[in-house]
C-alpha positions as CSV (number, residue, x, y, z in Angstrom):
1,X,0.2,-0.2,-0.2
2,X,1.6,3.5,-1.1
3,X,1.4,6.5,1.0
4,X,-1.4,7.7,-1.6
5,X,-3.9,4.6,-0.7
6,X,-2.9,5.2,3.3
7,X,-3.9,8.6,3.2
8,X,-7.3,8.0,1.8
9,X,-7.9,4.7,4.0
10,X,-6.8,7.3,7.1
11,X,-9.3,10.2,6.1
12,X,-12.2,8.2,5.5
13,X,-11.5,6.0,8.5
14,X,-11.2,9.4,10.8
15,X,-14.8,10.8,9.0
16,X,-16.5,7.6,9.4
17,X,-15.7,7.3,12.9
18,X,-16.7,10.9,13.6
19,X,-20.2,10.2,12.1
20,X,-20.6,7.0,14.0
21,X,-19.9,8.8,17.3
22,X,-22.6,11.4,16.5
23,X,-24.9,8.6,15.8
24,X,-24.0,7.1,19.2
25,X,-24.5,10.5,20.7
26,X,-27.9,10.7,19.2
27,X,-29.0,7.2,20.5
28,X,-27.8,8.0,23.7
29,X,-29.5,11.0,24.4
30,X,-33.0,9.1,22.9
31,X,-33.0,10.9,19.7
32,X,-34.1,7.8,17.3
33,X,-35.9,10.5,14.9
34,X,-32.7,11.2,12.8
35,X,-31.4,7.6,12.8
36,X,-32.7,6.7,9.2
37,X,-31.1,10.4,8.3
38,X,-27.7,9.4,9.9
39,X,-27.7,5.9,8.0
40,X,-28.8,7.5,4.6
41,X,-25.7,10.3,4.9
42,X,-23.5,7.3,5.8
43,X,-24.6,5.5,2.6
44,X,-23.9,8.5,0.6
45,X,-20.5,9.4,2.1
46,X,-19.5,5.4,1.3
47,X,-20.8,5.8,-2.1
48,X,-18.7,9.3,-2.6
49,X,-15.8,7.5,-1.0
50,X,-15.9,4.5,-3.3
51,X,-16.0,6.2,-6.2
52,X,-13.0,8.2,-5.5
53,X,-11.0,5.4,-4.4
54,X,-12.2,3.8,-8.0
55,X,-11.0,6.7,-10.1
56,X,-7.7,6.9,-8.2
57,X,-7.0,2.9,-8.8
58,X,-8.0,3.5,-12.3
59,X,-5.5,6.8,-13.0
60,X,-2.7,4.4,-10.9
61,X,-3.5,1.5,-13.9
62,X,-3.7,4.0,-16.9
63,X,0.0,5.4,-15.8
64,X,1.2,2.1,-15.2
65,X,-0.2,0.7,-18.6
66,X,1.3,4.0,-20.3
67,X,4.7,3.9,-18.5
68,X,8.0,5.1,-20.3
69,X,10.8,3.5,-19.2
70,X,14.0,2.7,-21.0
71,X,17.3,0.4,-19.6
72,X,20.7,1.4,-21.3
73,X,23.0,-1.4,-21.8
74,X,26.7,-1.2,-22.2
75,X,28.8,-4.4,-23.3
76,X,32.3,-5.0,-24.4
77,X,33.0,-7.1,-27.2
78,X,35.9,-8.3,-29.1
79,X,37.0,-6.6,-32.6
80,X,37.0,-9.5,-35.1
81,X,38.0,-9.3,-38.6
82,X,37.1,-11.7,-41.1
83,X,39.9,-12.9,-43.4
84,X,40.4,-14.8,-46.7
85,X,39.2,-18.2,-46.4
86,X,36.2,-17.1,-44.2
87,X,38.3,-17.2,-40.8
88,X,37.6,-14.8,-38.2
89,X,40.7,-13.4,-36.6
90,X,40.8,-11.3,-33.1
91,X,42.7,-8.2,-33.2
92,X,43.5,-8.2,-29.3
93,X,41.4,-5.2,-29.0
94,X,37.6,-4.7,-28.0
95,X,34.7,-2.4,-28.7
96,X,32.6,-0.8,-26.2
97,X,28.6,-1.4,-27.1
98,X,26.1,0.8,-26.1
99,X,22.4,0.3,-26.9
100,X,19.0,0.9,-24.8
101,X,16.1,-1.5,-24.4
102,X,12.5,-0.2,-24.1
103,X,11.3,-1.8,-20.7
104,X,8.3,0.6,-20.4
105,X,4.8,-0.7,-21.8
106,X,4.1,1.3,-24.7
107,X,5.9,2.3,-28.0
108,X,8.5,5.3,-27.7
109,X,11.0,7.1,-29.4
110,X,14.5,7.2,-28.2
111,X,17.6,8.6,-29.4
112,X,21.6,8.4,-28.3
113,X,22.9,11.4,-27.7
114,X,26.4,10.8,-26.6
115,X,28.4,10.1,-23.5
116,X,28.3,12.7,-20.4
117,X,30.2,13.4,-17.4
118,X,28.6,13.8,-14.1
119,X,28.8,17.8,-14.8
120,X,27.2,17.6,-18.2
121,X,24.7,15.1,-16.9
122,X,23.5,17.4,-14.2
123,X,23.7,20.4,-16.5
124,X,21.0,18.2,-19.0
125,X,18.7,16.9,-16.1
126,X,18.2,20.3,-14.2
127,X,19.1,23.0,-17.0
128,X,18.7,21.3,-20.2
129,X,21.8,22.7,-21.3
130,X,25.3,20.8,-22.2
131,X,24.3,19.1,-25.3
132,X,27.5,20.8,-26.9
133,X,29.7,19.2,-24.2
134,X,28.5,15.5,-25.0
135,X,31.2,13.1,-26.5
136,X,30.4,11.5,-29.9
137,X,34.0,10.0,-30.2
138,X,34.1,11.3,-33.9
139,X,30.6,9.4,-34.9
140,X,28.4,11.8,-36.6
141,X,25.2,11.7,-39.0
142,X,27.8,12.8,-41.9
143,X,29.5,9.7,-41.0
144,X,26.4,7.4,-39.7
145,X,23.2,8.9,-41.5
146,X,21.0,7.3,-38.7
147,X,23.1,8.5,-35.9
148,X,21.1,11.4,-34.0
149,X,17.6,9.9,-35.1
150,X,15.0,8.8,-33.1
151,X,14.3,5.0,-33.2
152,X,10.9,4.0,-32.6
153,X,10.8,1.0,-30.2
154,X,8.2,-1.4,-29.2
155,X,8.1,-2.8,-25.3
156,X,11.0,-5.0,-24.8
157,X,12.8,-4.4,-28.5
158,X,16.3,-3.0,-28.7
159,X,17.8,0.2,-29.9
160,X,20.5,-0.3,-32.7
161,X,23.9,-0.7,-31.0
162,X,26.6,1.8,-31.4
163,X,30.3,0.8,-31.3
164,X,32.8,3.0,-30.0
165,X,36.8,1.7,-29.9
166,X,37.4,1.0,-25.9
167,X,41.0,2.0,-25.9
168,X,40.0,5.5,-27.3
169,X,36.9,5.5,-24.9
170,X,39.2,5.0,-21.8
171,X,42.0,7.1,-23.0
172,X,39.6,9.9,-23.1
173,X,38.5,10.0,-19.4
174,X,40.7,10.0,-15.9
175,X,40.5,6.9,-13.8
176,X,37.8,6.4,-11.6
177,X,35.5,9.3,-13.5
178,X,32.1,8.5,-13.9
179,X,30.8,8.6,-17.5
180,X,27.2,8.1,-18.8
181,X,26.2,6.9,-22.2
182,X,22.8,9.3,-22.3
183,X,19.2,8.7,-24.7
184,X,16.6,10.9,-24.7
185,X,12.8,10.1,-25.8
186,X,10.8,12.4,-27.7
187,X,9.2,14.0,-24.5
188,X,12.6,15.1,-23.6
189,X,13.3,12.5,-20.5
190,X,16.5,11.2,-20.4
191,X,18.0,7.7,-19.8
192,X,21.3,6.9,-19.0
193,X,23.3,4.4,-16.7
194,X,26.5,5.0,-15.1
195,X,30.0,3.4,-16.1
196,X,33.1,4.0,-13.9
197,X,36.5,4.3,-15.7
198,X,39.0,1.7,-14.5
199,X,42.5,1.8,-16.2
């Protein structure tokens, strides 16, 4: 039970308790004439409270059914090249792979906007500034025409995977620094995950 439900139950209980107390006082004073009116009032109040509670529950269900949420994932994968004869050769280097999974309950548009340090992320969230300080590691819409475009994702669907050379990525930040790959929705909400640089 959340705090809203608890507040509704508390107020309802206090209100009904006071009405029952007034009925008891009327009856103990020998005044039975208003008893039918009191029970009618109790029924009306109960019906109103039931409607208020039902509307509240329907609103919660609607919000849950239309929840927008995304989970940013980061993986490291080896760089493998195919050579003549169909053989695959591991170059000894790795890529950082970044993508997002739509973990909400409705279709939503997501866009990868780059990597942010803690300061840049705070600027994005609190002031909607700092877009020019995001790191793209040389990837742009000139090199990749789909980069910077919104992707419409069904619930549980993954976005395209962006690959960055891990060595270049690690050399761009200090040891112990927090870095966040950031996505934004069509409604301006940010989704990100924290990575701590270890060298």
